[in-house]
FINUSE-440865 format. One record per atom (N, C-alpha, C, O, CB): residue number from 1; residue in one letter; atom name; x, y, z. Coordinates in nm, 4 decimals. Glycine has a CB too. Example, Ala and Ser with C-alpha at 12.3 -4.5 7.8 and 13.67 -1.06 7.14 Angstrom:
% FINUSE-440865
- seq, type, atom, px, py, pz
- 1, A, N, 1.3190, -0.5690, 0.7800
- 1, A, CA, 1.2300, -0.4500, 0.7800
- 1, A, C, 1.3200, -0.3300, 0.7800
- 1, A, O, 1.4236, -0.3319, 0.8465
- 1, A, CB, 1.1308, -0.4473, 0.9046
- 2, S, N, 1.2850, -0.2250, 0.7080
- 2, S, CA, 1.3670, -0.1060, 0.7140
- 2, S, C, 1.2900, 0.0030, 0.7870
- 2, S, O, 1.3409, 0.1138, 0.8039
- 2, S, CB, 1.4084, -0.0598, 0.5725
END
This chain:
% FINUSE-440865
- seq, type, atom, px, py, pz
- 1, M, N, -3.8543, 1.7266, 1.2308
- 1, M, CA, -3.7230, 1.7182, 1.2358
- 1, M, C, -3.6798, 1.7844, 1.1568
- 1, M, O, -3.7306, 1.7650, 1.0464
- 1, M, CB, -3.6737, 1.6160, 1.2285
- 2, L, N, -3.5573, 1.9061, 1.1623
- 2, L, CA, -3.5117, 1.9362, 1.0371
- 2, L, C, -3.3871, 1.8900, 1.0257
- 2, L, O, -3.3107, 1.8803, 1.1218
- 2, L, CB, -3.5174, 2.0662, 1.0062
- 3, L, N, -3.3559, 1.8557, 0.8972
- 3, L, CA, -3.2239, 1.7939, 0.8309
- 3, L, C, -3.1766, 1.9056, 0.7905
- 3, L, O, -3.2588, 1.9931, 0.7634
- 3, L, CB, -3.2321, 1.6856, 0.7120
- 4, T, N, -3.0050, 1.9406, 0.7720
- 4, T, CA, -2.9151, 1.9845, 0.7012
- 4, T, C, -2.8910, 1.9373, 0.5881
- 4, T, O, -2.9379, 1.8325, 0.5438
- 4, T, CB, -2.8286, 1.9856, 0.7529
- 5, V, N, -2.8192, 2.0078, 0.5355
- 5, V, CA, -2.7730, 1.9564, 0.3903
- 5, V, C, -2.6774, 1.8614, 0.3899
- 5, V, O, -2.6631, 1.7776, 0.3009
- 5, V, CB, -2.7183, 2.0593, 0.3050
- 6, N, N, -2.6012, 1.8738, 0.5019
- 6, N, CA, -2.5043, 1.7356, 0.5084
- 6, N, C, -2.5978, 1.6509, 0.5359
- 6, N, O, -2.6345, 1.5889, 0.4361
- 6, N, CB, -2.3797, 1.7220, 0.6205
- 7, E, N, -2.6618, 1.6181, 0.6511
- 7, E, CA, -2.7888, 1.5313, 0.6736
- 7, E, C, -2.8474, 1.4190, 0.6049
- 7, E, O, -2.8564, 1.2972, 0.6204
- 7, E, CB, -2.8788, 1.6011, 0.6700
- 8, L, N, -2.9022, 1.5529, 0.4805
- 8, L, CA, -2.9636, 1.4966, 0.3647
- 8, L, C, -2.8919, 1.4054, 0.2601
- 8, L, O, -2.9138, 1.2988, 0.2026
- 8, L, CB, -3.0101, 1.5998, 0.2993
- 9, A, N, -2.8048, 1.4921, 0.2643
- 9, A, CA, -2.6842, 1.4052, 0.1525
- 9, A, C, -2.6294, 1.2707, 0.2154
- 9, A, O, -2.6226, 1.1719, 0.1423
- 9, A, CB, -2.5258, 1.5085, 0.1218
- 10, N, N, -2.5980, 1.2641, 0.3209
- 10, N, CA, -2.5984, 1.1177, 0.3708
- 10, N, C, -2.7087, 1.0208, 0.3691
- 10, N, O, -2.7021, 0.9014, 0.3399
- 10, N, CB, -2.5685, 1.1191, 0.4938
- 11, L, N, -2.7975, 1.0803, 0.4001
- 11, L, CA, -2.9347, 0.9721, 0.4020
- 11, L, C, -2.9541, 0.9146, 0.2599
- 11, L, O, -2.9774, 0.7958, 0.2377
- 11, L, CB, -3.0923, 1.0556, 0.4461
- 12, L, N, -2.9417, 1.0147, 0.1622
- 12, L, CA, -2.9989, 0.9803, 0.0274
- 12, L, C, -2.8280, 0.9222, -0.0481
- 12, L, O, -2.8169, 0.8719, -0.1600
- 12, L, CB, -3.0931, 1.1516, -0.0620
- 13, R, N, -2.7220, 0.9456, 0.0419
- 13, R, CA, -2.6035, 0.8748, -0.0316
- 13, R, C, -2.5775, 0.9786, -0.1371
- 13, R, O, -2.5521, 0.9185, -0.2415
- 13, R, CB, -2.6383, 0.7166, -0.0988
- 14, L, N, -2.5735, 1.0957, -0.1532
- 14, L, CA, -2.5555, 1.1743, -0.2805
- 14, L, C, -2.4487, 1.2802, -0.2286
- 14, L, O, -2.4441, 1.3093, -0.1091
- 14, L, CB, -2.7053, 1.2463, -0.3430
- 15, D, N, -2.3864, 1.3215, -0.2968
- 15, D, CA, -2.2626, 1.4475, -0.2626
- 15, D, C, -2.3376, 1.5532, -0.2372
- 15, D, O, -2.4516, 1.5661, -0.2817
- 15, D, CB, -2.1492, 1.4951, -0.3882
- 16, I, N, -2.2748, 1.6431, -0.1581
- 16, I, CA, -2.3354, 1.7486, -0.1009
- 16, I, C, -2.3869, 1.8442, -0.2406
- 16, I, O, -2.4918, 1.9084, -0.2441
- 16, I, CB, -2.2243, 1.8233, 0.0092
- 17, Q, N, -2.3174, 1.8381, -0.3170
- 17, Q, CA, -2.2910, 1.9595, -0.4260
- 17, Q, C, -2.4385, 1.9231, -0.5164
- 17, Q, O, -2.5093, 2.0103, -0.5668
- 17, Q, CB, -2.1092, 1.9405, -0.5377
- 18, T, N, -2.4685, 1.7586, -0.5242
- 18, T, CA, -2.5820, 1.7269, -0.5915
- 18, T, C, -2.7078, 1.7637, -0.5110
- 18, T, O, -2.8134, 1.7976, -0.5644
- 18, T, CB, -2.5781, 1.5865, -0.6257
- 19, V, N, -2.6862, 1.7531, -0.3636
- 19, V, CA, -2.8257, 1.8051, -0.3114
- 19, V, C, -2.8333, 1.9450, -0.3263
- 19, V, O, -2.9429, 1.9815, -0.3689
- 19, V, CB, -2.8538, 1.7733, -0.1622
- 20, Y, N, -2.7460, 2.0418, -0.3033
- 20, Y, CA, -2.7495, 2.1910, -0.3619
- 20, Y, C, -2.8218, 2.2061, -0.5019
- 20, Y, O, -2.9077, 2.2937, -0.5112
- 20, Y, CB, -2.5959, 2.2459, -0.3821
- 21, R, N, -2.7892, 2.1164, -0.6252
- 21, R, CA, -2.8172, 2.1238, -0.7315
- 21, R, C, -2.9642, 2.1145, -0.7461
- 21, R, O, -3.0369, 2.1920, -0.8082
- 21, R, CB, -2.7471, 2.0445, -0.7918
- 22, K, N, -3.0052, 1.9838, -0.6647
- 22, K, CA, -3.1293, 1.9593, -0.6567
- 22, K, C, -3.2375, 2.0753, -0.5876
- 22, K, O, -3.3544, 2.0964, -0.6199
- 22, K, CB, -3.1261, 1.8377, -0.5903
- 23, V, N, -3.1702, 2.1298, -0.5006
- 23, V, CA, -3.2476, 2.2376, -0.4271
- 23, V, C, -3.2674, 2.3376, -0.5234
- 23, V, O, -3.3824, 2.3751, -0.5462
- 23, V, CB, -3.1775, 2.2968, -0.3006
- 24, K, N, -3.1564, 2.3943, -0.5933
- 24, K, CA, -3.1751, 2.5068, -0.6815
- 24, K, C, -3.2837, 2.4513, -0.8155
- 24, K, O, -3.3422, 2.5444, -0.8709
- 24, K, CB, -3.0106, 2.5595, -0.7364
- 25, K, N, -3.3079, 2.3398, -0.8588
- 25, K, CA, -3.3648, 2.3120, -0.9549
- 25, K, C, -3.5277, 2.2896, -0.8780
- 25, K, O, -3.6264, 2.2845, -0.9514
- 25, K, CB, -3.2842, 2.1915, -1.0320
- 26, G, N, -3.5394, 2.2799, -0.7561
- 26, G, CA, -3.6594, 2.2643, -0.6850
- 26, G, C, -3.7016, 2.1294, -0.7077
- 26, G, O, -3.8214, 2.1074, -0.7257
- 26, G, CB, -3.7627, 2.3617, -0.7230
- 27, E, N, -3.5966, 2.0124, -0.7092
- 27, E, CA, -3.6487, 1.8732, -0.7076
- 27, E, C, -3.6440, 1.7905, -0.6218
- 27, E, O, -3.6531, 1.6679, -0.6266
- 27, E, CB, -3.6121, 1.8127, -0.7819
- 28, V, N, -3.6210, 1.8990, -0.4948
- 28, V, CA, -3.6249, 1.8161, -0.3453
- 28, V, C, -3.7023, 1.9187, -0.2559
- 28, V, O, -3.6880, 2.0399, -0.2720
- 28, V, CB, -3.4527, 1.7789, -0.2691
- 29, P, N, -3.7653, 1.8778, -0.1835
- 29, P, CA, -3.8766, 2.0105, -0.1038
- 29, P, C, -3.7512, 2.0641, 0.0040
- 29, P, O, -3.6820, 1.9862, 0.0696
- 29, P, CB, -4.0662, 1.9288, 0.0149
- 30, S, N, -3.7393, 2.2028, 0.0066
- 30, S, CA, -3.6475, 2.2465, 0.1278
- 30, S, C, -3.7226, 2.3838, 0.1526
- 30, S, O, -3.8133, 2.4421, 0.0933
- 30, S, CB, -3.4640, 2.2635, 0.0907
- 31, I, N, -3.6343, 2.4151, 0.2839
- 31, I, CA, -3.7283, 2.5434, 0.3454
- 31, I, C, -3.5931, 2.6126, 0.3774
- 31, I, O, -3.4917, 2.5472, 0.4017
- 31, I, CB, -3.8538, 2.5128, 0.5020
- 32, R, N, -3.5971, 2.7634, 0.3761
- 32, R, CA, -3.4443, 2.8444, 0.4004
- 32, R, C, -3.4718, 2.9099, 0.5437
- 32, R, O, -3.5752, 2.9729, 0.5658
- 32, R, CB, -3.4010, 2.9865, 0.2656
- 33, I, N, -3.3808, 2.8921, 0.6307
- 33, I, CA, -3.4260, 2.9804, 0.7646
- 33, I, C, -3.2923, 3.0527, 0.7663
- 33, I, O, -3.1909, 2.9937, 0.7290
- 33, I, CB, -3.4684, 2.8867, 0.9275
- 34, G, N, -3.2893, 3.1656, 0.8039
- 34, G, CA, -3.2123, 3.2787, 0.8256
- 34, G, C, -3.1018, 3.2452, 0.7190
- 34, G, O, -2.9861, 3.2712, 0.7521
- 34, G, CB, -3.1622, 3.2993, 0.9835
- 35, G, N, -3.1215, 3.1965, 0.6084
- 35, G, CA, -3.0437, 3.1866, 0.5006
- 35, G, C, -2.9474, 3.0325, 0.4685
- 35, G, O, -2.8716, 3.0083, 0.3746
- 35, G, CB, -2.9566, 3.3103, 0.5212
- 36, A, N, -2.9895, 2.9397, 0.5954
- 36, A, CA, -2.9297, 2.8052, 0.5727
- 36, A, C, -3.0379, 2.7332, 0.5266
- 36, A, O, -3.1493, 2.7697, 0.5642
- 36, A, CB, -2.8638, 2.7373, 0.6947
- 37, I, N, -3.0257, 2.6173, 0.4365
- 37, I, CA, -3.1312, 2.5347, 0.3760
- 37, I, C, -3.1468, 2.4320, 0.4480
- 37, I, O, -3.0514, 2.3567, 0.4675
- 37, I, CB, -3.1120, 2.4934, 0.2471
- 38, R, N, -3.2686, 2.4083, 0.5016
- 38, R, CA, -3.2828, 2.2820, 0.5777
- 38, R, C, -3.4259, 2.1986, 0.5001
- 38, R, O, -3.4938, 2.2514, 0.4120
- 38, R, CB, -3.3076, 2.3253, 0.7612
- 39, F, N, -3.4459, 2.0824, 0.5472
- 39, F, CA, -3.5744, 1.9618, 0.4720
- 39, F, C, -3.6467, 1.9296, 0.6036
- 39, F, O, -3.5804, 1.9008, 0.7032
- 39, F, CB, -3.5016, 1.7807, 0.3850
- 40, K, N, -3.7792, 1.9336, 0.6067
- 40, K, CA, -3.8225, 1.8729, 0.7008
- 40, K, C, -3.8410, 1.7382, 0.6799
- 40, K, O, -3.8627, 1.6965, 0.5662
- 40, K, CB, -3.9182, 1.9266, 0.7380
- 41, S, N, -3.8351, 1.6603, 0.7807
- 41, S, CA, -3.8105, 1.4914, 0.7784
- 41, S, C, -3.9082, 1.4478, 0.6822
- 41, S, O, -3.9001, 1.3839, 0.5773
- 41, S, CB, -3.8378, 1.4039, 0.9315
- 42, E, N, -4.0340, 1.5171, 0.7680
- 42, E, CA, -4.1578, 1.4392, 0.7183
- 42, E, C, -4.1756, 1.4431, 0.5553
- 42, E, O, -4.2237, 1.3482, 0.4933
- 42, E, CB, -4.2936, 1.5053, 0.7892
- 43, E, N, -4.1247, 1.5818, 0.4846
- 43, E, CA, -4.1571, 1.5998, 0.3445
- 43, E, C, -4.0634, 1.5208, 0.2764
- 43, E, O, -4.0905, 1.4936, 0.1595
- 43, E, CB, -4.1545, 1.7419, 0.2966
- 44, I, N, -3.9483, 1.4737, 0.3293
- 44, I, CA, -3.8455, 1.4176, 0.2672
- 44, I, C, -3.8834, 1.2501, 0.2549
- 44, I, O, -3.8479, 1.1793, 0.1606
- 44, I, CB, -3.7101, 1.4552, 0.3513
- 45, D, N, -3.9547, 1.2096, 0.3590
- 45, D, CA, -3.9898, 1.0883, 0.3408
- 45, D, C, -4.0945, 1.0828, 0.2425
- 45, D, O, -4.0934, 0.9983, 0.1530
- 45, D, CB, -4.0219, 1.0314, 0.4564
- 46, R, N, -4.1936, 1.1775, 0.2566
- 46, R, CA, -4.3147, 1.1821, 0.1308
- 46, R, C, -4.2353, 1.1657, 0.0213
- 46, R, O, -4.2470, 1.0624, -0.0446
- 46, R, CB, -4.4115, 1.3291, 0.1090
- 47, W, N, -4.1470, 1.2595, -0.0133
- 47, W, CA, -4.0864, 1.2984, -0.1717
- 47, W, C, -4.0163, 1.1924, -0.1933
- 47, W, O, -3.9998, 1.1811, -0.3148
- 47, W, CB, -3.9871, 1.4349, -0.1967
- 48, M, N, -3.9384, 1.0610, -0.1024
- 48, M, CA, -3.8799, 0.9795, -0.1588
- 48, M, C, -3.9676, 0.8629, -0.1768
- 48, M, O, -3.9527, 0.7839, -0.2699
- 48, M, CB, -3.7693, 0.9613, -0.0997
- 49, L, N, -4.0404, 0.8547, -0.1056
- 49, L, CA, -4.1807, 0.7489, -0.1561
- 49, L, C, -4.2527, 0.7735, -0.2671
- 49, L, O, -4.3132, 0.6844, -0.3267
- 49, L, CB, -4.2972, 0.7450, -0.0601
- 50, T, N, -4.2516, 0.8966, -0.3032
- 50, T, CA, -4.3583, 0.9265, -0.4595
- 50, T, C, -4.2221, 0.9283, -0.5641
- 50, T, O, -4.2446, 0.9456, -0.6839
- 50, T, CB, -4.4760, 1.1317, -0.4668
- 51, N, N, -4.1102, 0.9141, -0.5274
- 51, N, CA, -3.9903, 0.9550, -0.6287
- 51, N, C, -3.9070, 0.8089, -0.6347
- 51, N, O, -3.7985, 0.7992, -0.6920
- 51, N, CB, -3.8794, 1.1022, -0.5611
- 52, S, N, -3.9606, 0.7189, -0.5805
- 52, S, CA, -3.8809, 0.5741, -0.5402
- 52, S, C, -3.9042, 0.5162, -0.6975
- 52, S, O, -4.0003, 0.5483, -0.7674
- 52, S, CB, -3.9694, 0.4557, -0.3858
- 53, I, N, -3.8070, 0.4336, -0.7342
- 53, I, CA, -3.8058, 0.3483, -0.8422
- 53, I, C, -3.9500, 0.2706, -0.8678
- 53, I, O, -4.0250, 0.2729, -0.9655
- 53, I, CB, -3.6909, 0.2508, -0.8174
- 54, S, N, -3.9576, 0.2099, -0.7572
- 54, S, CA, -4.0846, 0.1104, -0.7500
- 54, S, C, -4.2048, 0.1911, -0.7622
- 54, S, O, -4.3021, 0.1352, -0.8127
- 54, S, CB, -4.0955, 0.0245, -0.6098
- 55, S, N, -4.2170, 0.3192, -0.7235
- 55, S, CA, -4.3410, 0.4023, -0.7619
- 55, S, C, -4.3742, 0.4457, -0.9104
- 55, S, O, -4.4826, 0.4635, -0.9661
- 55, S, CB, -4.3314, 0.5259, -0.6881
- 56, K, N, -4.2274, 0.4581, -0.9609
- 56, K, CA, -4.2490, 0.4926, -1.1113
- 56, K, C, -4.2770, 0.3504, -1.1982
- 56, K, O, -4.3323, 0.3664, -1.3070
- 56, K, CB, -4.1040, 0.5755, -1.1731
- 57, R, N, -4.2513, 0.2469, -1.1681
- 57, R, CA, -4.2607, 0.0992, -1.2261
- 57, R, C, -4.4268, 0.0990, -1.2148
- 57, R, O, -4.4806, 0.0707, -1.3218
- 57, R, CB, -4.1664, -0.0414, -1.1223
- 58, G, N, -4.5146, 0.1245, -1.1079
- 58, G, CA, -4.6132, 0.0647, -1.1268
- 58, G, C, -4.6403, -0.0412, -1.0554
- 58, G, O, -4.5801, -0.0728, -0.9528
- 58, G, CB, -4.6181, 0.0439, -1.2275
- 59, M, N, -4.7368, -0.1045, -1.1082
- 59, M, CA, -4.7999, -0.2386, -1.0298
- 59, M, C, -4.7183, -0.3803, -1.1002
- 59, M, O, -4.6863, -0.3615, -1.2175
- 59, M, CB, -4.9995, -0.2495, -1.0629
- 60, P, N, -4.6905, -0.4843, -1.0573
- 60, P, CA, -4.6105, -0.5845, -1.0949
- 60, P, C, -4.6778, -0.6392, -1.2180
- 60, P, O, -4.6140, -0.7176, -1.2882
- 60, P, CB, -4.5885, -0.6839, -0.9849
- 61, D, N, -4.8086, -0.6032, -1.2530
- 61, D, CA, -4.8906, -0.6744, -1.3920
- 61, D, C, -4.9143, -0.5338, -1.4798
- 61, D, O, -5.0083, -0.5158, -1.5571
- 61, D, CB, -5.0747, -0.7682, -1.3465
- 62, G, N, -4.8122, -0.4428, -1.4514
- 62, G, CA, -4.8400, -0.3187, -1.5460
- 62, G, C, -4.8926, -0.2040, -1.5392
- 62, G, O, -4.8647, -0.1059, -1.6082
- 62, G, CB, -4.8954, -0.3404, -1.6228
- 63, R, N, -5.0112, -0.2176, -1.4120
- 63, R, CA, -5.0959, -0.1077, -1.3815
- 63, R, C, -5.0293, -0.0085, -1.3139
- 63, R, O, -4.9264, -0.0175, -1.2470
- 63, R, CB, -5.2057, -0.1440, -1.3091
- 64, T, N, -5.1004, 0.0904, -1.3387
- 64, T, CA, -5.0057, 0.2225, -1.2432
- 64, T, C, -5.0956, 0.2595, -1.1157
- 64, T, O, -5.0613, 0.3386, -1.0279
- 64, T, CB, -4.9808, 0.3979, -1.3475
- 65, N, N, -5.2320, 0.1799, -1.1208
- 65, N, CA, -5.2754, 0.1940, -0.9805
- 65, N, C, -5.4440, 0.1222, -1.0360
- 65, N, O, -5.5347, 0.1072, -0.9541
- 65, N, CB, -5.2631, 0.3928, -0.9030
END
């Protein structure tokens, strides 16, 4: 499924301009279709998992894996 910028902004609870900035910087996976920016929901799910706070903290005992 493809998400629009508005849908992704609502999902992430971000301002639309913040989403556009993240796209421009390459911080969020996106595709262009006929000039419109879209987001594959599967890629966004993966991106959210790898960029979540808990994944950056590592394991409870301090190990990262």
